[in-house]
C-alpha angles and dihedrals in degrees: 000000000000126000121219088257090053092052092051090050093048093050092045088056089059095250130117122237088237091056092051091048090052090050091053092050090050092051093046093049091055137226119329106214124212115252105231116206097179141325116268115246140167109307092014107068100328122084120213116198121204121224095269092048090050092052092047092049093048089049091050090055094045090051092052104035098090090056092054137073106232128192129185110213116202123184100214109160096103113121120225095231094108091050089067099034095119090049092052087051090049092054090048096048107032112095100171094246091125135022116281089236090061091043092052094053089085094039112070095183093052091046092053090047094051095045092051097036097120092050094061113108091232097048098102092041093053094042092053092047092049093050092048093052093045115043090191094053096115091049093058124097118263091255092050090050091051093051089048092052093051092046090051091050096049106024112121090222093045130044092328096197092169090064096052125089115248090248093067099046122102102266108167133024118213129179091261104033150349115256129208121221087251092058091046091055090055090051091047091052089063089063098059115343099072133103121190089351093303125117121200115196130176122195124192108214139169118265092243092056100039096098092046089055091049090052092050090050092052090047096055104026101086099047093041092053090050094046096046102031086231129128112223125211108187125180134179136207136177131221108274111252088220088069092062114114133221122256122222132185124257089261091054098256122135109269114228132186127229090280090055091249125140114255121232121190133197107266100224131255091310086081088067091077084087091054091047091047090058093062123094115206143123093232129020121192115203123201134153120251096239097051097084130117134197113292101251092053090044094063093075095039091054092061086073090056088057090048092053090048089051090054089051094050093047095050095040092051091053093044091052091051090052092048091055089050091050089056088064111086088203093065113135122243091239089059091050089052091053091049090052090052090051091052092050101039104031103029095034091227116148120221118226118252094250092061095091090060095050121114117244090259091051091048091051091051093044096049091043089058091048093052101036101075138091115290130211131187111203127195114226126197132199110273110249097173099287115154115241143057137332145183118287141161104245130193119217127210090271091058094251120135127219139166112263140169104236125195118218089243088065093057124089099224091180088069105085095211094049091044091053093050092050094046092051094052113120101190134069133201110240093181096249106145139164114197137197110200102171127085128231091274092055094255120136117246119236096241093197089071093065099057124115102221091192090066091077122132124236113199136179115234136175116235117182090334094311121114109232136180116235130192122219119193118241107290118264095245099032121034095011090058096035095120097044121105103260129202119182119204129187115244128174119275086233088077090066114077110143123174106228096152129025089248089067087074087070092064118107093250089064098044116089 
């Protein structure tokens, strides 16, 4: 299948020929859908903590935090292009033949944008830049000024906001300054992700934006450290090129570009399991770059991060005690029974039917394998119609059930039963995780060993007018963590405030 030139290109990309061949076979064989058994809910896969329990869990974390190394992990490579999609379309379509107000009557997004224009954190910045580049700006009609503002924002030779990652856009306007999402994540870290007044943060960024992030860090570091009495240690990494996947055409032929070269594509956020695996910490918080609110409102929301971390510490401490007991060949059968109940009731891990017939030695080995794996505590919010994944009980090919975060793309909606289960789900995954990645001996797990490779995504894309099939690796918080111990905890929907479109910045959570 591959020419000598192909093989050289594949190897230069840092991938083996065998890996590429396996990718092609996976794409050709088609999507493997998750088999949903039922949606998780309170009392059946999702934990609800009352007010006293929440306070106790937060206190547990606060008591332990200065003995732990904590890292906040923020996927931040997403470009802002989609945020401004309707504005790009406006510039492309609007010809000035009628007033913008009349044009926007049939365009809700544009109408919301125009009505809230002065409330955007970048309004004054863009207006000043537009006026400086056009001396006659204040003599123009209101419509001409509006078009000028949007062109300044999005023009590739001007402010070029569509090129920037979300993390470097103006997100929130305060009385004294305008803060980027990146700066807000540093501020947020001071509320829960510090140990001994030090905050470690790791951002995954695209190669083209890495230097821009470094510059922003240098710009804000000194005054943030002074204002918060916190020392920041910020690091960056990019998605490994070796995780890129091959593209093939819709009729399963190798797709080549105009130079007759194979085409590799980034394999989605599932590739970030390698970046996460490179970190060494006792606790890792994970949160997306665009889910960040103004600082005053964040103080309450961050209490729930502490609560999730308290759940992790409590369960991990008990699991570690049990693992040490399982190492002792003299352990009593009653103790083994209690450990099995902990696995079932607290870790929501089902035991296979044959377990009851195991010898004591076999039970010890089996339970040890169940307990000795990475653990994640995931916040779950009430589903209010957001697109994306949620918590489900899923059955694997061996008939065993486990708690998983399942993306909609992994669900076969043409199957009536599966469709009904998905539609009746009441909880949504906001990507709010706290992870324990060390074992009971203090050794770091190799996170790549706990991935379900069958949970990959196969998508159809258009490349230069040609329909191609692309492979995305199992998502970071679904297939890439499929074999972790997973605990889902209810948190308020007020903790979930992502910015998917620029108009989201008008919501109360993003207005200081």
